[in-house]
HTML snippet that shows the backbone in 3Dmol.js (N, CA, C, O; Angstrom):
<script src="https://3Dmol.org/build/3Dmol-min.js"></script>
<div id="view" style="width:600px;height:400px;position:relative"></div>
<script>
const pdb = `
ATOM      1  N   MET A   1     106.186  51.002  57.021  1.00  0.00           N
ATOM      2  CA  MET A   1     106.573  52.121  56.368  1.00  0.00           C
ATOM      3  C   MET A   1     105.500  52.638  55.907  1.00  0.00           C
ATOM      4  O   MET A   1     104.683  51.922  55.330  1.00  0.00           O
ATOM      5  N   ALA A   2     105.305  53.908  56.063  1.00  0.00           N
ATOM      6  CA  ALA A   2     104.585  54.839  55.316  1.00  0.00           C
ATOM      7  C   ALA A   2     103.817  54.458  53.774  1.00  0.00           C
ATOM      8  O   ALA A   2     104.349  53.446  53.317  1.00  0.00           O
ATOM      9  N   ASN A   3     103.235  54.742  53.292  1.00  0.00           N
ATOM     10  CA  ASN A   3     102.367  54.609  51.858  1.00  0.00           C
ATOM     11  C   ASN A   3     102.388  55.903  51.038  1.00  0.00           C
ATOM     12  O   ASN A   3     101.949  55.925  49.888  1.00  0.00           O
ATOM     13  N   HIS A   4     102.817  56.799  51.540  1.00  0.00           N
ATOM     14  CA  HIS A   4     102.792  58.178  50.567  1.00  0.00           C
ATOM     15  C   HIS A   4     104.310  58.343  50.247  1.00  0.00           C
ATOM     16  O   HIS A   4     105.315  58.005  50.873  1.00  0.00           O
ATOM     17  N   LYS A   5     104.110  59.045  48.937  1.00  0.00           N
ATOM     18  CA  LYS A   5     105.238  59.054  48.426  1.00  0.00           C
ATOM     19  C   LYS A   5     105.847  60.190  48.827  1.00  0.00           C
ATOM     20  O   LYS A   5     106.947  60.258  48.279  1.00  0.00           O
ATOM     21  N   ALA A   6     105.599  61.294  49.669  1.00  0.00           N
ATOM     22  CA  ALA A   6     106.131  62.316  49.775  1.00  0.00           C
ATOM     23  C   ALA A   6     106.458  61.620  51.358  1.00  0.00           C
ATOM     24  O   ALA A   6     107.567  62.029  51.704  1.00  0.00           O
ATOM     25  N   THR A   7     106.002  60.930  52.161  1.00  0.00           N
ATOM     26  CA  THR A   7     106.635  60.100  53.413  1.00  0.00           C
ATOM     27  C   THR A   7     107.874  59.289  52.624  1.00  0.00           C
ATOM     28  O   THR A   7     109.028  59.716  52.655  1.00  0.00           O
ATOM     29  N   LYS A   8     107.540  58.226  52.005  1.00  0.00           N
ATOM     30  CA  LYS A   8     109.038  57.494  51.613  1.00  0.00           C
ATOM     31  C   LYS A   8     110.169  58.567  51.273  1.00  0.00           C
ATOM     32  O   LYS A   8     111.373  58.403  51.470  1.00  0.00           O
ATOM     33  N   LYS A   9     109.533  59.742  50.702  1.00  0.00           N
ATOM     34  CA  LYS A   9     110.605  60.407  50.000  1.00  0.00           C
ATOM     35  C   LYS A   9     111.705  61.118  51.689  1.00  0.00           C
ATOM     36  O   LYS A   9     112.911  61.193  51.926  1.00  0.00           O
ATOM     37  N   ASP A  10     110.350  61.515  52.527  1.00  0.00           N
ATOM     38  CA  ASP A  10     110.750  62.104  54.013  1.00  0.00           C
ATOM     39  C   ASP A  10     111.769  60.838  54.566  1.00  0.00           C
ATOM     40  O   ASP A  10     112.826  61.247  55.045  1.00  0.00           O
ATOM     41  N   VAL A  11     111.603  59.531  54.560  1.00  0.00           N
ATOM     42  CA  VAL A  11     112.629  58.695  55.267  1.00  0.00           C
ATOM     43  C   VAL A  11     113.837  58.482  54.369  1.00  0.00           C
ATOM     44  O   VAL A  11     114.804  57.975  54.937  1.00  0.00           O
ATOM     45  N   ARG A  12     113.933  58.686  53.453  1.00  0.00           N
ATOM     46  CA  ARG A  12     115.134  58.345  52.409  1.00  0.00           C
ATOM     47  C   ARG A  12     115.654  59.773  53.026  1.00  0.00           C
ATOM     48  O   ARG A  12     116.693  59.568  53.653  1.00  0.00           O
ATOM     49  N   GLN A  13     115.283  61.099  53.049  1.00  0.00           N
ATOM     50  CA  GLN A  13     116.070  62.122  53.473  1.00  0.00           C
ATOM     51  C   GLN A  13     116.732  61.736  54.464  1.00  0.00           C
ATOM     52  O   GLN A  13     117.922  61.440  54.353  1.00  0.00           O
ATOM     53  N   ALA A  14     115.960  61.662  55.807  1.00  0.00           N
ATOM     54  CA  ALA A  14     116.279  61.543  56.771  1.00  0.00           C
ATOM     55  C   ALA A  14     117.176  60.397  57.177  1.00  0.00           C
ATOM     56  O   ALA A  14     117.838  60.581  58.198  1.00  0.00           O
ATOM     57  N   ALA A  15     117.319  59.160  56.501  1.00  0.00           N
ATOM     58  CA  ALA A  15     118.695  58.358  56.677  1.00  0.00           C
ATOM     59  C   ALA A  15     119.779  58.817  55.904  1.00  0.00           C
ATOM     60  O   ALA A  15     120.888  58.366  56.191  1.00  0.00           O
ATOM     61  N   LYS A  16     119.651  59.834  54.740  1.00  0.00           N
ATOM     62  CA  LYS A  16     120.929  60.429  54.638  1.00  0.00           C
ATOM     63  C   LYS A  16     121.593  61.468  55.675  1.00  0.00           C
ATOM     64  O   LYS A  16     122.740  61.395  56.115  1.00  0.00           O
ATOM     65  N   ARG A  17     120.859  62.215  55.902  1.00  0.00           N
ATOM     66  CA  ARG A  17     120.378  63.314  57.311  1.00  0.00           C
ATOM     67  C   ARG A  17     121.677  62.412  58.068  1.00  0.00           C
ATOM     68  O   ARG A  17     122.891  62.613  58.032  1.00  0.00           O
ATOM     69  N   ARG A  18     120.996  61.509  58.649  1.00  0.00           N
ATOM     70  CA  ARG A  18     121.289  60.714  59.780  1.00  0.00           C
ATOM     71  C   ARG A  18     122.478  59.951  59.369  1.00  0.00           C
ATOM     72  O   ARG A  18     122.903  59.441  60.405  1.00  0.00           O
ATOM     73  N   ASP A  19     123.314  59.577  58.270  1.00  0.00           N
ATOM     74  CA  ASP A  19     124.354  59.002  57.604  1.00  0.00           C
ATOM     75  C   ASP A  19     125.228  60.016  57.930  1.00  0.00           C
ATOM     76  O   ASP A  19     126.292  59.716  58.471  1.00  0.00           O
ATOM     77  N   ARG A  20     124.857  61.612  57.600  1.00  0.00           N
ATOM     78  CA  ARG A  20     125.668  62.404  57.409  1.00  0.00           C
ATOM     79  C   ARG A  20     126.215  63.200  59.228  1.00  0.00           C
ATOM     80  O   ARG A  20     127.329  63.299  59.742  1.00  0.00           O
ATOM     81  N   ASN A  21     125.391  63.447  59.523  1.00  0.00           N
ATOM     82  CA  ASN A  21     125.474  63.858  61.064  1.00  0.00           C
ATOM     83  C   ASN A  21     126.319  62.667  61.697  1.00  0.00           C
ATOM     84  O   ASN A  21     126.970  62.852  62.725  1.00  0.00           O
ATOM     85  N   LYS A  22     126.299  61.879  61.280  1.00  0.00           N
ATOM     86  CA  LYS A  22     126.991  60.617  62.086  1.00  0.00           C
ATOM     87  C   LYS A  22     128.291  60.621  61.423  1.00  0.00           C
ATOM     88  O   LYS A  22     129.154  60.342  62.255  1.00  0.00           O
ATOM     89  N   TYR A  23     128.800  60.829  60.225  1.00  0.00           N
ATOM     90  CA  TYR A  23     129.552  61.073  59.609  1.00  0.00           C
ATOM     91  C   TYR A  23     130.556  62.251  60.296  1.00  0.00           C
ATOM     92  O   TYR A  23     131.729  61.879  60.274  1.00  0.00           O
ATOM     93  N   TYR A  24     130.397  63.347  60.792  1.00  0.00           N
ATOM     94  CA  TYR A  24     130.254  64.608  61.411  1.00  0.00           C
ATOM     95  C   TYR A  24     130.965  64.638  62.555  1.00  0.00           C
ATOM     96  O   TYR A  24     131.983  65.187  62.978  1.00  0.00           O
ATOM     97  N   GLY A  25     129.803  63.589  63.088  1.00  0.00           N
ATOM     98  CA  GLY A  25     130.486  63.513  64.666  1.00  0.00           C
ATOM     99  C   GLY A  25     131.346  62.461  64.948  1.00  0.00           C
ATOM    100  O   GLY A  25     131.917  62.417  66.038  1.00  0.00           O
ATOM    101  N   LYS A  26     131.532  61.498  63.991  1.00  0.00           N
ATOM    102  CA  LYS A  26     132.955  60.385  64.290  1.00  0.00           C
ATOM    103  C   LYS A  26     133.722  60.829  63.755  1.00  0.00           C
ATOM    104  O   LYS A  26     134.732  60.227  64.119  1.00  0.00           O
ATOM    105  N   THR A  27     134.149  61.983  62.640  1.00  0.00           N
ATOM    106  CA  THR A  27     135.022  62.495  62.613  1.00  0.00           C
ATOM    107  C   THR A  27     135.984  64.237  63.656  1.00  0.00           C
ATOM    108  O   THR A  27     137.162  64.590  63.715  1.00  0.00           O
ATOM    109  N   THR A  28     134.912  64.723  64.155  1.00  0.00           N
ATOM    110  CA  THR A  28     134.997  65.183  65.155  1.00  0.00           C
ATOM    111  C   THR A  28     135.745  64.706  66.494  1.00  0.00           C
ATOM    112  O   THR A  28     136.706  65.238  67.051  1.00  0.00           O
ATOM    113  N   ARG A  29     134.993  63.486  66.872  1.00  0.00           N
ATOM    114  CA  ARG A  29     135.255  63.083  68.195  1.00  0.00           C
ATOM    115  C   ARG A  29     136.705  62.474  68.055  1.00  0.00           C
ATOM    116  O   ARG A  29     137.530  62.671  68.947  1.00  0.00           O
ATOM    117  N   ASN A  30     137.122  61.472  66.536  1.00  0.00           N
ATOM    118  CA  ASN A  30     138.116  61.495  66.216  1.00  0.00           C
ATOM    119  C   ASN A  30     139.584  62.400  66.396  1.00  0.00           C
ATOM    120  O   ASN A  30     140.625  62.040  66.945  1.00  0.00           O
ATOM    121  N   ALA A  31     139.252  63.736  65.710  1.00  0.00           N
ATOM    122  CA  ALA A  31     139.900  64.771  65.920  1.00  0.00           C
ATOM    123  C   ALA A  31     140.540  65.303  67.408  1.00  0.00           C
ATOM    124  O   ALA A  31     141.718  65.606  67.596  1.00  0.00           O
ATOM    125  N   ILE A  32     139.544  65.330  68.319  1.00  0.00           N
ATOM    126  CA  ILE A  32     139.273  65.738  69.499  1.00  0.00           C
ATOM    127  C   ILE A  32     140.506  64.383  70.305  1.00  0.00           C
ATOM    128  O   ILE A  32     141.374  64.605  71.150  1.00  0.00           O
ATOM    129  N   ARG A  33     140.173  63.150  69.707  1.00  0.00           N
ATOM    130  CA  ARG A  33     140.690  62.250  70.812  1.00  0.00           C
ATOM    131  C   ARG A  33     142.360  62.461  69.896  1.00  0.00           C
ATOM    132  O   ARG A  33     143.400  62.292  70.533  1.00  0.00           O
ATOM    133  N   ASP A  34     142.386  62.710  68.899  1.00  0.00           N
ATOM    134  CA  ASP A  34     144.302  63.077  68.445  1.00  0.00           C
ATOM    135  C   ASP A  34     144.387  64.259  69.076  1.00  0.00           C
ATOM    136  O   ASP A  34     145.481  64.133  69.627  1.00  0.00           O
ATOM    137  N   LEU A  35     143.989  65.313  69.374  1.00  0.00           N
ATOM    138  CA  LEU A  35     144.120  66.154  70.091  1.00  0.00           C
ATOM    139  C   LEU A  35     145.170  66.379  71.347  1.00  0.00           C
ATOM    140  O   LEU A  35     146.238  66.933  71.607  1.00  0.00           O
ATOM    141  N   ARG A  36     143.692  65.223  72.201  1.00  0.00           N
ATOM    142  CA  ARG A  36     144.388  64.925  73.445  1.00  0.00           C
ATOM    143  C   ARG A  36     145.287  64.323  73.485  1.00  0.00           C
ATOM    144  O   ARG A  36     145.870  64.200  74.562  1.00  0.00           O
ATOM    145  N   ALA A  37     145.778  63.685  72.292  1.00  0.00           N
ATOM    146  CA  ALA A  37     147.105  62.201  72.261  1.00  0.00           C
ATOM    147  C   ALA A  37     148.164  63.555  72.376  1.00  0.00           C
ATOM    148  O   ALA A  37     149.005  63.368  73.256  1.00  0.00           O
ATOM    149  N   VAL A  38     148.272  64.616  71.813  1.00  0.00           N
ATOM    150  CA  VAL A  38     149.211  65.340  71.447  1.00  0.00           C
ATOM    151  C   VAL A  38     150.111  65.600  72.626  1.00  0.00           C
ATOM    152  O   VAL A  38     149.430  65.436  73.638  1.00  0.00           O
ATOM    153  N   GLU A  39     151.074  65.861  72.868  1.00  0.00           N
ATOM    154  CA  GLU A  39     152.349  65.937  74.177  1.00  0.00           C
ATOM    155  C   GLU A  39     152.955  67.025  73.903  1.00  0.00           C
ATOM    156  O   GLU A  39     153.614  67.347  74.892  1.00  0.00           O
ATOM    157  N   GLU A  40     153.135  68.131  72.645  1.00  0.00           N
ATOM    158  CA  GLU A  40     153.765  69.109  72.675  1.00  0.00           C
ATOM    159  C   GLU A  40     152.981  70.161  72.456  1.00  0.00           C
ATOM    160  O   GLU A  40     151.936  69.985  71.830  1.00  0.00           O
ATOM    161  N   LYS A  41     153.334  71.450  72.927  1.00  0.00           N
ATOM    162  CA  LYS A  41     152.662  72.791  72.847  1.00  0.00           C
ATOM    163  C   LYS A  41     152.294  73.066  71.539  1.00  0.00           C
ATOM    164  O   LYS A  41     151.129  73.295  71.214  1.00  0.00           O
ATOM    165  N   LYS A  42     153.376  73.052  70.656  1.00  0.00           N
ATOM    166  CA  LYS A  42     153.153  73.817  69.758  1.00  0.00           C
ATOM    167  C   LYS A  42     152.710  72.864  68.551  1.00  0.00           C
ATOM    168  O   LYS A  42     152.892  73.475  67.498  1.00  0.00           O
ATOM    169  N   GLY A  43     152.112  71.380  68.298  1.00  0.00           N
ATOM    170  CA  GLY A  43     151.209  70.738  67.318  1.00  0.00           C
ATOM    171  C   GLY A  43     149.879  70.922  68.042  1.00  0.00           C
ATOM    172  O   GLY A  43     148.851  71.323  67.498  1.00  0.00           O
ATOM    173  N   ALA A  44     149.970  70.684  68.955  1.00  0.00           N
ATOM    174  CA  ALA A  44     148.690  70.992  69.995  1.00  0.00           C
ATOM    175  C   ALA A  44     147.767  72.602  69.221  1.00  0.00           C
ATOM    176  O   ALA A  44     146.716  72.753  68.597  1.00  0.00           O
ATOM    177  N   SER A  45     149.001  73.647  69.767  1.00  0.00           N
ATOM    178  CA  SER A  45     147.745  75.461  69.716  1.00  0.00           C
ATOM    179  C   SER A  45     148.119  75.281  68.093  1.00  0.00           C
ATOM    180  O   SER A  45     147.734  76.328  67.572  1.00  0.00           O
ATOM    181  N   GLU A  46     148.594  74.576  67.253  1.00  0.00           N
ATOM    182  CA  GLU A  46     148.262  74.425  65.971  1.00  0.00           C
ATOM    183  C   GLU A  46     147.066  74.019  65.314  1.00  0.00           C
ATOM    184  O   GLU A  46     146.524  74.711  64.453  1.00  0.00           O
ATOM    185  N   GLU A  47     146.603  72.813  65.733  1.00  0.00           N
ATOM    186  CA  GLU A  47     145.364  71.786  65.323  1.00  0.00           C
ATOM    187  C   GLU A  47     144.017  72.177  66.441  1.00  0.00           C
ATOM    188  O   GLU A  47     142.922  71.616  66.436  1.00  0.00           O
ATOM    189  N   PHE A  48     144.401  73.155  67.254  1.00  0.00           N
ATOM    190  CA  PHE A  48     143.032  73.323  68.222  1.00  0.00           C
ATOM    191  C   PHE A  48     141.759  74.477  67.485  1.00  0.00           C
ATOM    192  O   PHE A  48     140.552  74.455  67.725  1.00  0.00           O
ATOM    193  N   PRO A  49     142.397  75.296  66.678  1.00  0.00           N
ATOM    194  CA  PRO A  49     141.471  76.095  66.239  1.00  0.00           C
ATOM    195  C   PRO A  49     140.862  75.008  65.057  1.00  0.00           C
ATOM    196  O   PRO A  49     139.648  75.017  64.854  1.00  0.00           O
ATOM    197  N   LYS A  50     141.646  74.176  64.370  1.00  0.00           N
ATOM    198  CA  LYS A  50     140.525  73.514  63.420  1.00  0.00           C
ATOM    199  C   LYS A  50     139.314  72.573  64.190  1.00  0.00           C
ATOM    200  O   LYS A  50     138.092  72.536  64.046  1.00  0.00           O
ATOM    201  N   VAL A  51     140.245  71.845  65.062  1.00  0.00           N
ATOM    202  CA  VAL A  51     138.875  71.139  66.075  1.00  0.00           C
ATOM    203  C   VAL A  51     137.732  72.239  66.701  1.00  0.00           C
ATOM    204  O   VAL A  51     136.521  72.162  66.494  1.00  0.00           O
ATOM    205  N   ALA A  52     138.377  73.223  67.471  1.00  0.00           N
ATOM    206  CA  ALA A  52     137.111  74.394  67.478  1.00  0.00           C
ATOM    207  C   ALA A  52     136.257  74.454  66.321  1.00  0.00           C
ATOM    208  O   ALA A  52     135.062  74.163  66.370  1.00  0.00           O
ATOM    209  N   SER A  53     136.818  74.805  65.348  1.00  0.00           N
ATOM    210  CA  SER A  53     136.034  74.941  64.294  1.00  0.00           C
ATOM    211  C   SER A  53     134.691  73.966  64.068  1.00  0.00           C
ATOM    212  O   SER A  53     133.507  74.249  63.883  1.00  0.00           O
ATOM    213  N   MET A  54     135.472  72.570  64.177  1.00  0.00           N
ATOM    214  CA  MET A  54     134.358  71.522  63.785  1.00  0.00           C
ATOM    215  C   MET A  54     133.291  71.106  65.130  1.00  0.00           C
ATOM    216  O   MET A  54     132.138  70.674  65.147  1.00  0.00           O
ATOM    217  N   ILE A  55     134.168  71.421  66.107  1.00  0.00           N
ATOM    218  CA  ILE A  55     132.743  71.423  67.121  1.00  0.00           C
ATOM    219  C   ILE A  55     131.658  72.446  66.639  1.00  0.00           C
ATOM    220  O   ILE A  55     130.527  72.066  66.335  1.00  0.00           O
ATOM    221  N   ASP A  56     132.015  73.660  66.584  1.00  0.00           N
ATOM    222  CA  ASP A  56     130.958  74.531  66.381  1.00  0.00           C
ATOM    223  C   ASP A  56     130.194  74.034  64.937  1.00  0.00           C
ATOM    224  O   ASP A  56     128.972  74.121  64.813  1.00  0.00           O
ATOM    225  N   LYS A  57     130.522  73.837  64.541  1.00  0.00           N
ATOM    226  CA  LYS A  57     129.749  73.194  63.012  1.00  0.00           C
ATOM    227  C   LYS A  57     129.055  72.134  63.361  1.00  0.00           C
ATOM    228  O   LYS A  57     128.226  71.833  62.502  1.00  0.00           O
ATOM    229  N   LEU A  58     129.068  71.375  64.387  1.00  0.00           N
ATOM    230  CA  LEU A  58     128.741  70.145  64.749  1.00  0.00           C
ATOM    231  C   LEU A  58     127.405  71.196  65.372  1.00  0.00           C
ATOM    232  O   LEU A  58     126.311  70.976  64.853  1.00  0.00           O
ATOM    233  N   ALA A  59     127.467  72.376  66.512  1.00  0.00           N
ATOM    234  CA  ALA A  59     126.776  72.736  67.200  1.00  0.00           C
ATOM    235  C   ALA A  59     125.844  73.406  66.212  1.00  0.00           C
ATOM    236  O   ALA A  59     124.649  73.366  66.503  1.00  0.00           O
ATOM    237  N   LYS A  60     126.184  73.994  65.129  1.00  0.00           N
ATOM    238  CA  LYS A  60     125.195  74.938  64.313  1.00  0.00           C
ATOM    239  C   LYS A  60     124.448  74.247  63.714  1.00  0.00           C
ATOM    240  O   LYS A  60     123.255  74.535  63.628  1.00  0.00           O
ATOM    241  N   ARG A  61     125.047  73.013  63.078  1.00  0.00           N
ATOM    242  CA  ARG A  61     124.084  71.824  62.669  1.00  0.00           C
ATOM    243  C   ARG A  61     123.077  71.026  63.378  1.00  0.00           C
ATOM    244  O   ARG A  61     122.154  70.391  62.868  1.00  0.00           O
ATOM    245  N   GLY A  62     123.420  71.160  64.814  1.00  0.00           N
ATOM    246  CA  GLY A  62     122.135  70.564  65.703  1.00  0.00           C
ATOM    247  C   GLY A  62     122.701  68.996  66.144  1.00  0.00           C
ATOM    248  O   GLY A  62     122.267  68.028  66.769  1.00  0.00           O
ATOM    249  N   ILE A  63     123.655  69.291  65.584  1.00  0.00           N
ATOM    250  CA  ILE A  63     124.301  67.357  66.166  1.00  0.00           C
ATOM    251  C   ILE A  63     124.155  67.636  67.319  1.00  0.00           C
ATOM    252  O   ILE A  63     123.154  67.216  67.899  1.00  0.00           O
ATOM    253  N   ILE A  64     125.234  68.533  68.090  1.00  0.00           N
ATOM    254  CA  ILE A  64     124.792  68.471  69.309  1.00  0.00           C
ATOM    255  C   ILE A  64     125.008  69.864  70.064  1.00  0.00           C
ATOM    256  O   ILE A  64     125.760  70.722  69.602  1.00  0.00           O
ATOM    257  N   HIS A  65     124.329  70.023  71.206  1.00  0.00           N
ATOM    258  CA  HIS A  65     123.826  70.862  72.045  1.00  0.00           C
ATOM    259  C   HIS A  65     124.998  72.154  71.931  1.00  0.00           C
ATOM    260  O   HIS A  65     126.112  71.727  71.629  1.00  0.00           O
ATOM    261  N   LYS A  66     124.931  73.500  72.103  1.00  0.00           N
ATOM    262  CA  LYS A  66     125.958  73.983  72.258  1.00  0.00           C
ATOM    263  C   LYS A  66     126.202  74.397  73.103  1.00  0.00           C
ATOM    264  O   LYS A  66     127.191  75.120  72.989  1.00  0.00           O
ATOM    265  N   ASN A  67     125.626  74.327  74.471  1.00  0.00           N
ATOM    266  CA  ASN A  67     126.444  73.878  75.368  1.00  0.00           C
ATOM    267  C   ASN A  67     127.268  72.797  75.557  1.00  0.00           C
ATOM    268  O   ASN A  67     128.252  72.973  76.275  1.00  0.00           O
ATOM    269  N   LYS A  68     127.060  71.595  75.014  1.00  0.00           N
ATOM    270  CA  LYS A  68     128.068  70.817  74.840  1.00  0.00           C
ATOM    271  C   LYS A  68     129.241  71.268  73.810  1.00  0.00           C
ATOM    272  O   LYS A  68     130.410  70.915  73.965  1.00  0.00           O
ATOM    273  N   ALA A  69     128.931  71.841  73.065  1.00  0.00           N
ATOM    274  CA  ALA A  69     130.607  72.529  72.139  1.00  0.00           C
ATOM    275  C   ALA A  69     131.068  73.449  73.494  1.00  0.00           C
ATOM    276  O   ALA A  69     132.041  73.122  74.174  1.00  0.00           O
ATOM    277  N   ALA A  70     130.481  74.293  73.704  1.00  0.00           N
ATOM    278  CA  ALA A  70     131.113  75.341  75.028  1.00  0.00           C
ATOM    279  C   ALA A  70     132.235  74.358  75.745  1.00  0.00           C
ATOM    280  O   ALA A  70     133.457  74.498  75.777  1.00  0.00           O
ATOM    281  N   ASN A  71     131.445  73.367  76.283  1.00  0.00           N
ATOM    282  CA  ASN A  71     132.356  72.551  77.141  1.00  0.00           C
ATOM    283  C   ASN A  71     133.075  72.257  76.846  1.00  0.00           C
ATOM    284  O   ASN A  71     134.066  72.690  77.434  1.00  0.00           O
ATOM    285  N   LEU A  72     133.301  71.373  75.815  1.00  0.00           N
ATOM    286  CA  LEU A  72     134.010  70.326  74.998  1.00  0.00           C
ATOM    287  C   LEU A  72     135.230  71.704  74.548  1.00  0.00           C
ATOM    288  O   LEU A  72     136.415  71.518  74.826  1.00  0.00           O
ATOM    289  N   LYS A  73     134.990  72.436  74.165  1.00  0.00           N
ATOM    290  CA  LYS A  73     135.996  73.692  73.423  1.00  0.00           C
ATOM    291  C   LYS A  73     136.988  74.252  74.823  1.00  0.00           C
ATOM    292  O   LYS A  73     138.197  74.474  74.893  1.00  0.00           O
ATOM    293  N   SER A  74     136.199  74.328  75.562  1.00  0.00           N
ATOM    294  CA  SER A  74     137.151  75.111  77.432  1.00  0.00           C
ATOM    295  C   SER A  74     137.778  74.127  77.963  1.00  0.00           C
ATOM    296  O   SER A  74     138.725  74.453  78.679  1.00  0.00           O
ATOM    297  N   LYS A  75     137.488  72.628  77.812  1.00  0.00           N
ATOM    298  CA  LYS A  75     138.335  71.672  78.230  1.00  0.00           C
ATOM    299  C   LYS A  75     139.677  71.334  77.747  1.00  0.00           C
ATOM    300  O   LYS A  75     140.672  71.207  78.462  1.00  0.00           O
ATOM    301  N   LEU A  76     139.600  71.146  75.985  1.00  0.00           N
ATOM    302  CA  LEU A  76     140.528  71.579  75.146  1.00  0.00           C
ATOM    303  C   LEU A  76     141.195  72.214  75.572  1.00  0.00           C
ATOM    304  O   LEU A  76     142.156  71.822  76.233  1.00  0.00           O
ATOM    305  N   ALA A  77     140.845  73.777  75.281  1.00  0.00           N
ATOM    306  CA  ALA A  77     141.750  74.771  75.666  1.00  0.00           C
ATOM    307  C   ALA A  77     142.579  75.011  76.745  1.00  0.00           C
ATOM    308  O   ALA A  77     143.616  75.670  76.812  1.00  0.00           O
ATOM    309  N   ARG A  78     141.916  74.321  77.661  1.00  0.00           N
ATOM    310  CA  ARG A  78     142.765  73.896  79.090  1.00  0.00           C
ATOM    311  C   ARG A  78     143.446  73.239  78.998  1.00  0.00           C
ATOM    312  O   ARG A  78     144.215  73.235  79.959  1.00  0.00           O
ATOM    313  N   LYS A  79     143.759  72.212  77.908  1.00  0.00           N
ATOM    314  CA  LYS A  79     144.549  70.899  77.835  1.00  0.00           C
ATOM    315  C   LYS A  79     145.464  71.840  76.963  1.00  0.00           C
ATOM    316  O   LYS A  79     146.618  72.001  77.361  1.00  0.00           O
ATOM    317  N   VAL A  80     145.029  72.518  75.735  1.00  0.00           N
ATOM    318  CA  VAL A  80     146.581  73.018  75.252  1.00  0.00           C
ATOM    319  C   VAL A  80     147.287  73.923  76.153  1.00  0.00           C
ATOM    320  O   VAL A  80     148.507  74.078  76.184  1.00  0.00           O
ATOM    321  N   ASN A  81     146.294  74.593  76.989  1.00  0.00           N
ATOM    322  CA  ASN A  81     147.372  75.719  77.620  1.00  0.00           C
ATOM    323  C   ASN A  81     148.246  75.349  78.594  1.00  0.00           C
ATOM    324  O   ASN A  81     149.235  76.027  78.870  1.00  0.00           O
ATOM    325  N   THR A  82     147.937  74.236  79.190  1.00  0.00           N
ATOM    326  CA  THR A  82     148.547  73.334  80.389  1.00  0.00           C
ATOM    327  C   THR A  82     150.054  72.740  79.901  1.00  0.00           C
ATOM    328  O   THR A  82     151.133  72.766  80.493  1.00  0.00           O
ATOM    329  N   LEU A  83     149.670  72.172  78.527  1.00  0.00           N
ATOM    330  CA  LEU A  83     150.975  71.810  78.446  1.00  0.00           C
ATOM    331  C   LEU A  83     152.212  72.355  78.426  1.00  0.00           C
ATOM    332  O   LEU A  83     152.164  73.549  78.719  1.00  0.00           O
ATOM    333  N   ALA A  84     153.378  71.928  78.182  1.00  0.00           N
ATOM    334  CA  ALA A  84     154.571  72.233  78.303  1.00  0.00           C
ATOM    335  C   ALA A  84     155.296  72.300  76.950  1.00  0.00           C
ATOM    336  O   ALA A  84     155.101  71.490  76.044  1.00  0.00           O
ATOM    337  N   LYS A  85     156.259  73.469  76.884  1.00  0.00           N
ATOM    338  CA  LYS A  85     156.670  73.413  75.692  1.00  0.00           C
ATOM    339  C   LYS A  85     157.268  72.502  75.291  1.00  0.00           C
ATOM    340  O   LYS A  85     157.653  72.483  74.122  1.00  0.00           O
TER     341      LYS A  85
END
`;
const viewer = $3Dmol.createViewer("view");
viewer.addModel(pdb, "pdb");
viewer.setStyle({}, {cartoon: {color: "spectrum"}});
viewer.zoomTo();
viewer.render();
</script>
């Protein structure tokens, strides 16, 4: 651990950011899991925009790469579109 005051503050801030990013990531992963479990098209199509928004926010914050976000949204959209009514 560093001895400078500014470095100690930076360590505290990094810990807060890490916890916050972990929370956002886990919440989004749970939402993706729940969306994949939905079997009817109506429920899935209502839930998809919310999950896609969460994924976009992760990419914007730099928690996941923008290409990973695009791949996740593409796979989820394909799953939602193939569901039977």
